N, C-alpha and C positions, 0 to 999 in steps of 0.2 A: 252804794259803795261796791266797787268791783273787786275781783280777786287780786288785782294788781296792788291794792292797798296792803294786803297781807304780805305779798312777796317783797314789796318795797320795805316793809317793816323788818322782814326777816334778814335783809341785807345789813340792817343796823345791829344785829345781835351776833357778835363774834363767836359766842359759844352756843348759839341756838337755844338760849334759855333766858327767862326773865321772871320777875315776881308776878303773881297773878294780877295785881293792880295794874302793872304795865301792860300786860296782854289785853286786859279788859278795857283800859283807857284808850288804847290805840285801835282795837278791833271790835268793840262791842256793837258798833253800827254796821259792821260788815254782815251782809245777809247770810253768809255761810259760817259765821263764827262758831255757833253751837255744833255744827257738823265737824268743823276742823278740830275744835276742842275735844269732842267725844272720840275721834279717831286718831288724832295725832299729837295730843299733849299728855304728859304724865307728870304727877307731882313728885318732887324729889324730897329727900329728908333734910332739907336745908331751908333757912329763912333769910330773907334779904336784910342787910344792914343799912342800905342806902336805897332811896327811890328818886326818880326824876322829879324835879319840882314843877308843879303845874302853873305856878305864879311867875309870870315873866318879870325879870329884873336884870340889872346890869351884870351882877355877879354870876348868875346861872349855876350856883352850887346845888348839888343834890341834897335832898332832905335826909336827915339822919333818923333812923327808926329807933324809937325808944319803947321798949317793952316793960311796962310796969306789972302787967298780968295778962293772961290770955284775952281778957275782956277790956283791957286798958292799954291800947297801943296807939302811939302817935308818930307822925312824921314831922320832925322839927327842923325849921330853917336854921342852919348853923350861924347865920349872920343876924338872926332875929329881925328879919325884914318882912316876915309874913306870919300869920297866925298858924299854930300847929294844926295838922290835919288828923282827925280821928280815923283810925283804921280798924278793919276787922282782921281776925287772925288769918283768914285765908288770903287777904291782900298781900301779906309778906311771904307767903309760901312760894318757893321757886318751882316753876313749871318748865319742863324742857320738851323739845321735839322728840317724838318717837321716830327717830330717823329711819330705822329699819322698815317700819310700817309705811312711812312716807315714800321711801325709795322703792319699795316693792310696788306700791300703787302707781308711781310714775312710770316704772318699767312696764307694768302691765298695760298701761294706757298707750305706750309707744312701741309695744312689741319688742322691747329690749330683753335679752336673755339675762336675767338677774343673777349676780354672783355674790353679792354681799361681801366684797373684798375691798377693804380700805387700804390704799397704798400708803405705807408709812413714810415714803419719800416726800410726800406732799402733805403738810400739816393741815391745810384747809380744803383738801380734795378727797372725795370718795369715788372709788371705781365702781360703777354700777353693773357693768357687764358688757355685752356686745350687741350690736345691731348690724346684721348682714355682714359679719366679719370685722366690723369697725369697733374699736374700744370706745366705751361711753363713760364719761366722768361727770360729776356734779360738784359745784362749789357754791357756797352762799356768801363768801367773802370776796366781793368783786372790787374792793378798793385796791387790791394787789393783783389784779387779774393779769397784767402783763407778765409778771414773774411766774405766776401759776401756769399760764399757757406755755411759756418758754420751757419750764421744767418738764411739763408733760411731753412736749415735743422732743426734748433732749433724751428723755427716757425711752420713748417709743420709736422715734425716727420714722414715723409714718403718720398718715392722716388719722384724726380722732374726732369725736363728737364731745362737746362740752356743754352741759346744761347749766344755766344761770337763772337766778330769780327774775331779773329784769334787764333791760338794755341800758339802764341808767349810766353805767360806767364804761360803756363800750366806745372806745376812742377810734379815730381813723387809723391809728397805728395798729391797734388790735385787729381791726377789719382787714388791713393790708396783710398782716402776718398770717391770719387764717386763710385768706384767699390764696396767698403764695404757697402755702403748705397743704392746700386742698382739704382743710379741716372745716368743721361745721360748728355753729353755735345755735343753741336753742334757748329762747327765753320762755320760761314757764308761764309768766304773766301773759304773754302774747299767744302761746300755743295750746295751753291746757286750761280747762275750766273745772273747778271742783263741783261735784254733783251732791245731791242730798244724801246719798248712801255712802259718801266718803270716797268714792272713786273719782278718777279724773277722766275727762272726755276731751280729745283733741278738737281744737277749733276747726281744723280742716282734716282731710283724710290723713291717715298715718304716714303713708308713703310721701305725700306732698309735704307734710310737716317736717319729716326727717330730711327730705331732699332740699327744701328751700330754706331751712333754718340753720344756718344760712351759709351758702358758699359766697362770701362777699367778694366784690371786686374792689380794687383799689380806687379810692375817691379821687 
């Protein structure tokens, strides 16, 4: 299982957090899951009330978490279409991304001057810093990427670099807009590889990665 499985899952998490059972169910077979967990996940002081249902059915309702005691926790189908699932206490604990640590590692791997400055004008975007005088941003919510890119450009009025988890939601319109404005897009799944020590290694040399990722031409 490649790193792209993780970055694809991250695009599905609007708040970059989930119950431990969800993280584990989706990523346990990923060869770098233990490394990722050790370096980039932290437990929050909250517990999940709902969990995704693993049993396929027409309704697709999430399971309701019922806590009778710390040792007696179940995930119950609200439609009584499936048997309850017995859970461990850790399963319902919310784990979130350690965004600052993750962003610092990404910046280090790409020679980006890290600034830790989140731009409040953009709800789903973090400003990472600069690369050779160009502002660098990162977003995990690519379902609204067109609006995000337009907002960044209206704010800066100059080329920028935007880092995204995967190329899944990159449309021809987005490619055309980036090319027209001489801005660049970097897919972490395509350009970086998580190492055993928790660092990231560019798939190609840094200058090529930043140069070719990607000044798109209009299709």
